[in-house]
Every structure is written in structure tokens, then in C-alpha cells.
N, CA, C and O atoms as a GROMACS GRO file, in nm:
protein
  408
    1MET      N    1   0.096  -0.099   0.021
    1MET     CA    2  -0.032   0.021   0.014
    1MET      C    3   0.103   0.102  -0.008
    1MET      O    4   0.156   0.109   0.102
    2ASN      N    5   0.174   0.160  -0.093
    2ASN     CA    6   0.210   0.262  -0.133
    2ASN      C    7   0.139   0.352  -0.193
    2ASN      O    8   0.118   0.385  -0.309
    3THR      N    9   0.088   0.401  -0.036
    3THR     CA   10   0.010   0.597  -0.149
    3THR      C   11   0.075   0.728  -0.174
    3THR      O   12   0.112   0.783  -0.070
    4GLU      N   13   0.095   0.784  -0.266
    4GLU     CA   14   0.130   0.955  -0.284
    4GLU      C   15   0.030   1.029  -0.264
    4GLU      O   16  -0.008   0.975  -0.161
    5SER      N   17  -0.031   1.098  -0.279
    5SER     CA   18  -0.074   1.194  -0.352
    5SER      C   19  -0.019   1.324  -0.416
    5SER      O   20   0.103   1.335  -0.406
    6PRO      N   21  -0.073   1.407  -0.470
    6PRO     CA   22   0.009   1.518  -0.562
    6PRO      C   23   0.033   1.566  -0.484
    6PRO      O   24   0.147   1.565  -0.437
    7GLU      N   25  -0.062   1.629  -0.439
    7GLU     CA   26   0.043   1.756  -0.337
    7GLU      C   27   0.131   1.716  -0.271
    7GLU      O   28   0.224   1.794  -0.286
    8SER      N   29   0.162   1.625  -0.194
    8SER     CA   30   0.198   1.554  -0.097
    8SER      C   31   0.370   1.507  -0.111
    8SER      O   32   0.376   1.521  -0.233
    9PRO      N   33   0.480   1.472  -0.080
    9PRO     CA   34   0.563   1.395  -0.136
    9PRO      C   35   0.603   1.292  -0.021
    9PRO      O   36   0.688   1.204  -0.033
   10LEU      N   37   0.516   1.323   0.108
   10LEU     CA   38   0.514   1.212   0.106
   10LEU      C   39   0.448   1.085   0.104
   10LEU      O   40   0.329   1.060   0.085
   11THR      N   41   0.542   1.010   0.126
   11THR     CA   42   0.474   0.839   0.053
   11THR      C   43   0.499   0.718   0.199
   11THR      O   44   0.600   0.697   0.267
   12ILE      N   45   0.349   0.653   0.208
   12ILE     CA   46   0.356   0.575   0.350
   12ILE      C   47   0.422   0.428   0.327
   12ILE      O   48   0.371   0.349   0.248
   13GLN      N   49   0.497   0.407   0.376
   13GLN     CA   50   0.618   0.285   0.402
   13GLN      C   51   0.463   0.179   0.324
   13GLN      O   52   0.347   0.220   0.330
   14SER      N   53   0.495   0.076   0.275
   14SER     CA   54   0.447  -0.091   0.234
   14SER      C   55   0.470  -0.132   0.359
   14SER      O   56   0.570  -0.124   0.430
   15LEU      N   57   0.284  -0.214   0.390
   15LEU     CA   58   0.272  -0.282   0.499
   15LEU      C   59   0.268  -0.389   0.472
   15LEU      O   60   0.209  -0.450   0.561
   16ASP      N   61   0.323  -0.497   0.336
   16ASP     CA   62   0.281  -0.585   0.284
   16ASP      C   63   0.372  -0.720   0.251
   16ASP      O   64   0.362  -0.821   0.180
   17GLU      N   65   0.512  -0.632   0.388
   17GLU     CA   66   0.547  -0.770   0.411
   17GLU      C   67   0.519  -0.791   0.646
   17GLU      O   68   0.603  -0.786   0.735
   18PHE      N   69   0.406  -0.806   0.651
   18PHE     CA   70   0.367  -0.838   0.734
   18PHE      C   71   0.208  -0.883   0.752
   18PHE      O   72   0.135  -0.791   0.718
   19GLY      N   73   0.145  -0.987   0.792
   19GLY     CA   74  -0.011  -1.063   0.721
   19GLY      C   75  -0.034  -1.020   0.802
   19GLY      O   76   0.043  -0.965   0.882
   20ALA      N   77  -0.211  -1.039   0.810
   20ALA     CA   78  -0.336  -0.928   0.826
   20ALA      C   79  -0.309  -0.878   0.954
   20ALA      O   80  -0.316  -0.756   0.968
   21TYR      N   81  -0.267  -0.974   1.091
   21TYR     CA   82  -0.238  -1.008   1.274
   21TYR      C   83  -0.105  -0.963   1.223
   21TYR      O   84  -0.039  -0.999   1.126
   22MET      N   85  -0.082  -0.862   1.332
   22MET     CA   86  -0.002  -0.830   1.351
   22MET      C   87   0.095  -0.804   1.517
   22MET      O   88   0.102  -0.682   1.534
   23THR      N   89   0.128  -0.839   1.572
   23THR     CA   90   0.253  -0.777   1.686
   23THR      C   91   0.253  -0.633   1.728
   23THR      O   92   0.266  -0.547   1.641
   24LYS      N   93   0.237  -0.596   1.863
   24LYS     CA   94   0.295  -0.527   1.879
   24LYS      C   95   0.475  -0.515   1.837
   24LYS      O   96   0.524  -0.409   1.800
   25GLU      N   97   0.539  -0.616   1.848
   25GLU     CA   98   0.660  -0.535   1.782
   25GLU      C   99   0.662  -0.484   1.654
   25GLU      O  100   0.718  -0.379   1.620
   26LYS      N  101   0.583  -0.584   1.564
   26LYS     CA  102   0.568  -0.538   1.363
   26LYS      C  103   0.443  -0.366   1.382
   26LYS      O  104   0.419  -0.271   1.307
   27VAL      N  105   0.416  -0.389   1.460
   27VAL     CA  106   0.394  -0.279   1.486
   27VAL      C  107   0.441  -0.111   1.483
   27VAL      O  108   0.433  -0.001   1.427
   28ALA      N  109   0.499  -0.196   1.601
   28ALA     CA  110   0.630  -0.045   1.644
   28ALA      C  111   0.753  -0.076   1.502
   28ALA      O  112   0.825   0.024   1.497
   29LYS      N  113   0.787  -0.160   1.414
   29LYS     CA  114   0.812  -0.149   1.348
   29LYS      C  115   0.774  -0.076   1.244
   29LYS      O  116   0.855  -0.019   1.170
   30ALA      N  117   0.618  -0.071   1.226
   30ALA     CA  118   0.557   0.004   1.070
   30ALA      C  119   0.591   0.089   1.119
   30ALA      O  120   0.672   0.140   1.042
   31LEU      N  121   0.573   0.217   1.310
   31LEU     CA  122   0.514   0.271   1.333
   31LEU      C  123   0.670   0.345   1.292
   31LEU      O  124   0.661   0.439   1.212
   32ASP      N  125   0.768   0.320   1.327
   32ASP     CA  126   0.897   0.288   1.321
   32ASP      C  127   0.952   0.450   1.466
   32ASP      O  128   1.007   0.560   1.465
   33ILE      N  129   0.853   0.303   1.615
   33ILE     CA  130   0.850   0.372   1.704
   33ILE      C  131   0.922   0.253   1.824
   33ILE      O  132   0.965   0.171   1.743
   34GLY      N  133   0.962   0.193   1.975
   34GLY     CA  134   1.010   0.158   2.015
   34GLY      C  135   0.880   0.136   2.070
   34GLY      O  136   0.776   0.202   2.080
   35VAL      N  137   0.937  -0.036   2.118
   35VAL     CA  138   0.762  -0.106   2.108
   35VAL      C  139   0.732  -0.072   2.240
   35VAL      O  140   0.614  -0.044   2.261
   36HIS      N  141   0.851  -0.068   2.382
   36HIS     CA  142   0.760   0.041   2.503
   36HIS      C  143   0.664   0.121   2.441
   36HIS      O  144   0.573   0.119   2.523
   37ASN      N  145   0.614   0.216   2.310
   37ASN     CA  146   0.519   0.273   2.320
   37ASN      C  147   0.398   0.246   2.277
   37ASN      O  148   0.289   0.305   2.279
   38ILE      N  149   0.435   0.153   2.240
   38ILE     CA  150   0.268   0.088   2.190
   38ILE      C  151   0.180   0.079   2.293
   38ILE      O  152   0.083   0.153   2.272
   39PRO      N  153   0.171  -0.004   2.435
   39PRO     CA  154   0.133   0.036   2.559
   39PRO      C  155   0.041   0.210   2.499
   39PRO      O  156  -0.059   0.240   2.435
   40VAL      N  157   0.105   0.252   2.540
   40VAL     CA  158   0.105   0.464   2.513
   40VAL      C  159  -0.022   0.448   2.434
   40VAL      O  160  -0.112   0.468   2.516
   41LEU      N  161  -0.078   0.418   2.308
   41LEU     CA  162  -0.087   0.460   2.235
   41LEU      C  163  -0.271   0.385   2.232
   41LEU      O  164  -0.381   0.424   2.191
   42MET      N  165  -0.221   0.273   2.294
   42MET     CA  166  -0.345   0.171   2.361
   42MET      C  167  -0.417   0.258   2.478
   42MET      O  168  -0.534   0.244   2.512
   43ARG      N  169  -0.366   0.310   2.507
   43ARG     CA  170  -0.440   0.366   2.647
   43ARG      C  171  -0.461   0.488   2.566
   43ARG      O  172  -0.559   0.524   2.631
   44ALA      N  173  -0.443   0.619   2.441
   44ALA     CA  174  -0.432   0.690   2.446
   44ALA      C  175  -0.609   0.646   2.370
   44ALA      O  176  -0.689   0.739   2.364
   45GLY      N  177  -0.653   0.508   2.318
   45GLY     CA  178  -0.709   0.492   2.230
   45GLY      C  179  -0.709   0.493   2.086
   45GLY      O  180  -0.812   0.477   2.019
   46LEU      N  181  -0.568   0.517   2.026
   46LEU     CA  182  -0.533   0.564   1.945
   46LEU      C  183  -0.518   0.383   1.830
   46LEU      O  184  -0.556   0.357   1.716
   47LEU      N  185  -0.461   0.318   1.914
   47LEU     CA  186  -0.485   0.176   1.834
   47LEU      C  187  -0.512   0.047   1.969
   47LEU      O  188  -0.476   0.040   2.086
   48LYS      N  189  -0.584  -0.029   1.891
   48LYS     CA  190  -0.701  -0.097   1.980
   48LYS      C  191  -0.671  -0.257   1.872
   48LYS      O  192  -0.653  -0.275   1.752
   49PRO      N  193  -0.677  -0.338   1.980
   49PRO     CA  194  -0.606  -0.466   1.958
   49PRO      C  195  -0.774  -0.571   1.880
   49PRO      O  196  -0.885  -0.522   1.900
   50LYS      N  197  -0.768  -0.640   1.839
   50LYS     CA  198  -0.908  -0.687   1.738
   50LYS      C  199  -0.888  -0.773   1.845
   50LYS      O  200  -0.790  -0.770   1.920
   51GLY      N  201  -1.016  -0.876   1.853
   51GLY     CA  202  -1.096  -0.927   1.932
   51GLY      C  203  -1.115  -0.836   2.060
   51GLY      O  204  -1.133  -0.715   2.046
   52ASN      N  205  -1.110  -0.912   2.218
   52ASN     CA  206  -1.158  -0.879   2.361
   52ASN      C  207  -0.996  -0.916   2.439
   52ASN      O  208  -0.986  -0.923   2.561
   53PRO      N  209  -0.906  -0.932   2.368
   53PRO     CA  210  -0.775  -1.008   2.455
   53PRO      C  211  -0.738  -0.944   2.607
   53PRO      O  212  -0.708  -0.828   2.637
   54GLN      N  213  -0.751  -1.067   2.693
   54GLN     CA  214  -0.714  -1.004   2.861
   54GLN      C  215  -0.611  -0.941   2.897
   54GLN      O  216  -0.560  -0.872   2.809
   55ARG      N  217  -0.554  -0.942   3.018
   55ARG     CA  218  -0.434  -0.794   2.979
   55ARG      C  219  -0.360  -0.872   2.972
   55ARG      O  220  -0.337  -0.888   2.852
   56TYR      N  221  -0.293  -0.946   3.040
   56TYR     CA  222  -0.162  -1.021   2.949
   56TYR      C  223  -0.103  -1.100   2.852
   56TYR      O  224   0.009  -1.149   2.840
   57CYS      N  225  -0.268  -1.103   2.748
   57CYS     CA  226  -0.260  -1.179   2.691
   57CYS      C  227  -0.200  -1.106   2.554
   57CYS      O  228  -0.224  -0.986   2.540
   58VAL      N  229  -0.108  -1.188   2.434
   58VAL     CA  230  -0.076  -1.064   2.302
   58VAL      C  231  -0.156  -1.051   2.263
   58VAL      O  232  -0.256  -1.123   2.267
   59LYS      N  233  -0.130  -0.920   2.195
   59LYS     CA  234  -0.306  -0.854   2.169
   59LYS      C  235  -0.160  -0.857   1.948
   59LYS      O  236  -0.043  -0.871   1.911
   60LYS      N  237  -0.308  -0.831   1.891
   60LYS     CA  238  -0.334  -0.827   1.761
   60LYS      C  239  -0.363  -0.753   1.716
   60LYS      O  240  -0.449  -0.699   1.785
   61PHE      N  241  -0.338  -0.678   1.587
   61PHE     CA  242  -0.427  -0.516   1.561
   61PHE      C  243  -0.387  -0.591   1.449
   61PHE      O  244  -0.305  -0.682   1.449
   62SER      N  245  -0.471  -0.531   1.319
   62SER     CA  246  -0.485  -0.552   1.221
   62SER      C  247  -0.426  -0.439   1.201
   62SER      O  248  -0.420  -0.336   1.268
   63ARG      N  249  -0.333  -0.508   0.982
   63ARG     CA  250  -0.270  -0.429   0.909
   63ARG      C  251  -0.308  -0.297   0.765
   63ARG      O  252  -0.246  -0.212   0.700
   64ARG      N  253  -0.509  -0.374   0.780
   64ARG     CA  254  -0.592  -0.305   0.708
   64ARG      C  255  -0.625  -0.143   0.796
   64ARG      O  256  -0.661  -0.039   0.741
   65GLN      N  257  -0.598  -0.164   0.946
   65GLN     CA  258  -0.608   0.008   0.998
   65GLN      C  259  -0.538   0.096   1.004
   65GLN      O  260  -0.548   0.211   0.961
   66LEU      N  261  -0.365  -0.016   1.124
   66LEU     CA  262  -0.298   0.074   1.082
   66LEU      C  263  -0.253   0.129   0.964
   66LEU      O  264  -0.201   0.240   0.975
   67ALA      N  265  -0.264   0.052   0.792
   67ALA     CA  266  -0.255   0.159   0.742
   67ALA      C  267  -0.366   0.302   0.676
   67ALA      O  268  -0.360   0.408   0.613
   68ARG      N  269  -0.435   0.235   0.729
   68ARG     CA  270  -0.581   0.382   0.700
   68ARG      C  271  -0.424   0.498   0.842
   68ARG      O  272  -0.358   0.597   0.814
   69ASN      N  273  -0.428   0.428   0.955
   69ASN     CA  274  -0.412   0.514   1.001
   69ASN      C  275  -0.276   0.595   0.973
   69ASN      O  276  -0.258   0.709   1.014
   70LEU      N  277  -0.180   0.518   0.895
   70LEU     CA  278  -0.074   0.623   0.847
   70LEU      C  279  -0.126   0.653   0.774
   70LEU      O  280  -0.153   0.768   0.807
   71ALA      N  281  -0.186   0.630   0.649
   71ALA     CA  282  -0.189   0.810   0.556
   71ALA      C  283  -0.285   0.890   0.590
   71ALA      O  284  -0.322   0.978   0.512
   72ASN      N  285  -0.367   0.866   0.760
   72ASN     CA  286  -0.410   0.937   0.810
   72ASN      C  287  -0.302   1.131   0.906
   72ASN      O  288  -0.228   1.116   1.004
   73GLU      N  289  -0.315   1.207   0.873
   73GLU     CA  290  -0.166   1.280   0.953
   73GLU      C  291  -0.235   1.322   1.038
   73GLU      O  292  -0.172   1.400   1.110
   74ALA      N  293  -0.376   1.304   1.076
   74ALA     CA  294  -0.413   1.386   1.200
   74ALA      C  295  -0.437   1.300   1.304
   74ALA      O  296  -0.468   1.313   1.422
   75TRP      N  297  -0.403   1.159   1.188
   75TRP     CA  298  -0.413   1.032   1.330
   75TRP      C  299  -0.213   1.033   1.421
   75TRP      O  300  -0.171   1.020   1.536
   76LEU      N  301  -0.164   1.052   1.313
   76LEU     CA  302  -0.014   1.087   1.320
   76LEU      C  303   0.005   1.180   1.436
   76LEU      O  304   0.096   1.170   1.519
   77ASP      N  305  -0.081   1.262   1.433
   77ASP     CA  306  -0.032   1.379   1.483
   77ASP      C  307  -0.061   1.324   1.593
   77ASP      O  308   0.020   1.295   1.681
   78LYS      N  309  -0.179   1.306   1.597
   78LYS     CA  310  -0.259   1.240   1.803
   78LYS      C  311  -0.130   1.152   1.821
   78LYS      O  312  -0.045   1.157   1.911
   79ALA      N  313  -0.141   1.064   1.700
   79ALA     CA  314   0.037   0.927   1.763
   79ALA      C  315   0.116   1.012   1.858
   79ALA      O  316   0.131   1.014   1.981
   80ALA      N  317   0.155   1.071   1.772
   80ALA     CA  318   0.316   1.233   1.828
   80ALA      C  319   0.288   1.229   1.948
   80ALA      O  320   0.360   1.170   2.029
   81ALA      N  321   0.129   1.318   1.995
   81ALA     CA  322   0.149   1.418   2.072
   81ALA      C  323   0.099   1.286   2.168
   81ALA      O  324   0.116   1.307   2.288
   82ALA      N  325   0.054   1.188   2.143
   82ALA     CA  326   0.014   1.128   2.308
   82ALA      C  327   0.144   1.098   2.348
   82ALA      O  328   0.171   1.159   2.451
   83ILE      N  329   0.267   1.005   2.294
   83ILE     CA  330   0.362   0.966   2.372
   83ILE      C  331   0.458   1.078   2.355
   83ILE      O  332   0.579   1.064   2.374
   84HIS      N  333   0.406   1.184   2.321
   84HIS     CA  334   0.524   1.316   2.360
   84HIS      C  335   0.464   1.379   2.567
   84HIS      O  336   0.520   1.420   2.669
   85GLU      N  337   0.337   1.350   2.524
   85GLU     CA  338   0.319   1.390   2.704
   85GLU      C  339   0.320   1.304   2.857
   85GLU      O  340   0.328   1.328   2.978
   86HIS      N  341   0.300   1.140   2.728
   86HIS     CA  342   0.331   1.046   2.820
   86HIS      C  343   0.478   1.037   2.801
   86HIS      O  344   0.497   0.974   2.698
   87TRP      N  345   0.562   1.064   2.842
   87TRP     CA  346   0.723   1.078   2.855
   87TRP      C  347   0.723   1.190   2.898
   87TRP      O  348   0.829   1.186   2.960
   88ARG      N  349   0.682   1.296   2.916
   88ARG     CA  350   0.740   1.476   2.948
   88ARG      C  351   0.641   1.466   3.052
   88ARG      O  352   0.666   1.558   3.130
   89ILE      N  353   0.486   1.366   3.115
   89ILE     CA  354   0.530   1.329   3.261
   89ILE      C  355   0.600   1.303   3.313
   89ILE      O  356   0.676   1.358   3.392
   90LYS      N  357   0.583   1.189   3.268
   90LYS     CA  358   0.725   1.016   3.323
   90LYS      C  359   0.852   1.135   3.385
   90LYS      O  360   0.877   1.145   3.505
   91ASN      N  361   0.928   1.226   3.265
   91ASN     CA  362   0.997   1.275   3.357
   91ASN      C  363   0.995   1.386   3.390
   91ASN      O  364   1.102   1.445   3.407
   92ALA      N  365   0.870   1.452   3.411
   92ALA     CA  366   0.798   1.557   3.509
   92ALA      C  367   0.841   1.479   3.610
   92ALA      O  368   0.962   1.491   3.632
   93ARG      N  369   0.768   1.382   3.697
   93ARG     CA  370   0.801   1.261   3.836
   93ARG      C  371   0.917   1.207   3.843
   93ARG      O  372   0.958   1.170   3.953
   94ARG      N  373   0.975   1.196   3.757
   94ARG     CA  374   1.115   1.154   3.809
   94ARG      C  375   1.190   1.284   3.837
   94ARG      O  376   1.232   1.288   3.952
   95HIS      N  377   1.211   1.368   3.780
   95HIS     CA  378   1.302   1.538   3.780
   95HIS      C  379   1.234   1.549   3.955
   95HIS      O  380   1.316   1.583   4.041
   96ASN      N  381   1.117   1.527   3.993
   96ASN     CA  382   1.033   1.593   4.096
   96ASN      C  383   1.028   1.470   4.224
   96ASN      O  384   0.988   1.493   4.338
   97GLN      N  385   1.065   1.367   4.187
   97GLN     CA  386   1.125   1.294   4.335
   97GLN      C  387   1.221   1.370   4.416
   97GLN      O  388   1.301   1.454   4.373
   98PRO      N  389   1.205   1.332   4.540
   98PRO     CA  390   1.334   1.410   4.554
   98PRO      C  391   1.443   1.259   4.581
   98PRO      O  392   1.415   1.140   4.569
   99GLN      N  393   1.576   1.328   4.621
   99GLN     CA  394   1.734   1.248   4.604
   99GLN      C  395   1.686   1.178   4.689
   99GLN      O  396   1.615   1.176   4.789
  100GLU      N  397   1.729   1.136   4.640
  100GLU     CA  398   1.829   1.025   4.764
  100GLU      C  399   1.949   1.047   4.902
  100GLU      O  400   1.963   1.169   4.912
  101ALA      N  401   2.012   0.998   4.976
  101ALA     CA  402   2.116   1.006   4.971
  101ALA      C  403   2.222   0.907   4.969
  101ALA      O  404   2.205   0.788   4.996
  102ARG      N  405   2.336   0.962   4.934
  102ARG     CA  406   2.395   0.872   4.899
  102ARG      C  407   2.510   0.822   4.964
  102ARG      O  408   2.568   0.723   4.919
   0.00000   0.00000   0.00000
């Protein structure tokens, strides 16, 4: 799925190498982000696993839905904002903790 509009120089990465279902590792590779950011996107409601997996089960994501998300610039903006906000809060918490005596 290599889409390119005439007014946009952006080309979307092809997801043909992946199967219909993708694990979080494959989704992270397709999005070019760390695997540890996938739960952040799930909590933000931007990625939804297929079926109704329990908490500690392997989550499977739809390749077709991910391709739609990759083609949607608004979704990409929301995903980047969710990741940045998560790490901003996490780093602020770490820096605000009192330093232990060494």
C-alpha cells in the first residue's frame, strides 16, 4: 500500500511484508517507534487490538486499520502528541522526586 498524493511528497511505508494481524513488535516497526510506546498509544485509544484480549495476552492489531492510520496525518499527529505527553509526564515525575542520600 504505497500511497502518494500529487500535492504531498510524503510516501507511506508499505505494510505488505506483514500478515493480516500484527503483534506490537511489528506495529512498532511499521510506525518506526519503540515497542514500549505501543501501550501508550493503546491507553490513548489510538491503537485497538482485535478481539477482546485479556490483560496479559498477546495483542493482535489489524494491518488494514494500521495502514489507514498511517495515511491519516491527523492520527499521526495525535499519536506523536500522546507519546510526547506520556514521556513529558514520566520525566517530570522522575525529576520532582526527592534525591536519596548517597
